[in-house]
C-alpha positions in Angstrom: 13.2 -7.8 -6.6 12.6 -4.3 -5.1 11.3 -1.3 -6.9 11.9 2.3 -5.7 10.8 5.7 -6.8 14.1 7.4 -7.4 13.1 10.5 -5.4 12.5 8.4 -2.2 15.8 6.4 -2.4 17.8 8.5 0.0 20.5 6.3 1.5 19.5 2.8 0.6 21.5 -0.4 0.8 20.5 -3.0 -1.8 21.8 -6.3 -3.1 22.7 -6.9 -6.7 19.2 -8.1 -7.6 17.4 -4.8 -6.9 16.4 -2.4 -9.6 15.2 1.2 -9.4 12.5 2.6 -11.6 12.7 6.3 -12.1 9.2 7.8 -12.3 10.0 11.4 -11.4 8.1 12.8 -14.3 5.0 10.6 -13.8 1.7 11.5 -12.1 0.8 10.2 -8.7 -1.9 8.0 -10.3 0.7 6.5 -12.7 3.1 5.8 -9.8 0.4 4.2 -7.7 -0.9 2.2 -10.6 2.7 1.0 -11.3 3.1 -0.1 -7.7 -0.2 -2.0 -7.8 0.7 -3.6 -11.0 4.2 -4.7 -9.9 2.7 -6.1 -6.7 0.0 -8.0 -8.4 -0.2 -11.8 -8.7 -0.4 -11.4 -12.5 2.9 -9.6 -12.6 4.5 -12.0 -10.1 3.4 -15.0 -12.2 4.6 -13.3 -15.4 8.0 -12.5 -14.0 8.6 -16.1 -13.0 8.9 -16.9 -16.7 11.8 -14.5 -16.9 13.8 -15.5 -13.8 16.8 -17.8 -14.0 16.1 -21.3 -12.7 19.2 -21.6 -10.6 19.3 -22.1 -6.8 18.7 -18.4 -6.3 16.2 -17.1 -8.8 17.2 -13.8 -10.4 16.1 -11.6 -13.2 18.7 -9.8 -15.3 18.4 -6.3 -17.0 18.3 -7.9 -20.4 15.2 -9.9 -19.3 13.5 -6.8 -17.9 13.6 -5.2 -21.3 11.5 -8.2 -22.6 8.7 -7.7 -20.1 5.5 -6.6 -21.7 3.4 -4.4 -19.4 -0.2 -3.9 -20.5 -1.1 -0.4 -21.6 -4.2 0.2 -19.5 -6.4 3.2 -20.4 -5.9 6.2 -18.1 -9.4 5.7 -16.6 -8.7 2.1 -15.7 -5.3 3.1 -14.1 -7.2 5.8 -12.0 -9.8 3.2 -11.0 -7.1 0.8 -9.8 -5.0 3.5 -8.1 -8.1 4.7 -6.2 -8.6 1.3 -4.7 -5.1 1.5 -3.2 -4.8 5.2 -2.4 -8.0 7.2 -1.7 -7.6 9.4 1.3 -10.9 10.5 2.9 -11.5 12.6 5.9 -12.1 10.7 9.1 -15.6 10.4 10.4 -16.7 12.9 13.1 -19.7 12.9 15.4 -19.4 9.2 16.1 -21.2 7.5 19.0 -22.3 4.0 20.0 -25.4 4.1 17.8 -23.8 5.2 14.5 -20.1 4.1 14.8 -20.3 0.8 12.9 -22.5 2.0 10.1 -20.6 5.1 9.4 -17.2 3.5 9.7 -18.3 0.6 7.4 -19.5 3.1 4.8 -16.2 5.1 5.0 -14.0 1.9 4.9 -15.7 0.8 1.7 -14.5 4.0 0.0 -11.1 4.7 1.5 -8.0 3.3 -0.1 -6.1 0.1 1.1 -3.1 2.2 2.0 -5.1 4.4 4.3 -6.8 1.5 5.9 -3.4 -0.1 6.6 -2.2 3.1 8.3 -5.3 3.3 10.4 -4.7 -0.3 11.6 -1.4 0.8 13.0 -3.0 3.7 14.8 -5.8 1.6 16.2 -3.3 -1.1 17.3 -1.4 1.6 19.3 -4.7 2.8 20.9 -5.6 -0.8 21.8 -2.2 -1.4 23.4 -2.7 1.8 25.4 -6.2 0.7 26.4 -5.0 -2.7 27.6 -2.2 -1.0 29.6 -4.8 1.2 31.3 -7.0 -1.8 32.1 -4.0 -3.7 33.6 -2.9 -0.7 35.6 -6.5 0.1 36.6 -6.2 3.6 35.2 -9.2 5.7 34.1 -10.5 4.9 30.6 -12.2 7.5 28.5 -14.1 6.3 25.4 -13.1 8.3 22.3 -14.5 7.4 18.9 -12.0 9.5 17.0 -8.7 7.9 15.9 
């Protein structure tokens, strides 16, 4: 089952078992919390009780209406959303002595989404570095990413 924010749908091709949740009027915190909740093991286990038991499990609109989603207080929703989405400025003034300590401190505060995006960036830089090593090109150490 896929869930989309209606604004970001654009041109999307889906099968009959995909549902769209319209959250245009909701805050960013509410949208992030909803994404986290719908991706959680708790929700995945809950939804198994509503799926058909055929060869291809499916959930029908009539069953979605029966789902009970806990009404977390706004403060708890913000706390959960912050774990997932908490953009922070990148560290500056990094060197060999302070890199690990400062990055560890930042990584403990930044959101999971931001960490994931930084992994993609670091992977590209690593591939570029390996290419330079193989091609025996000059390598410059940069601690910014």
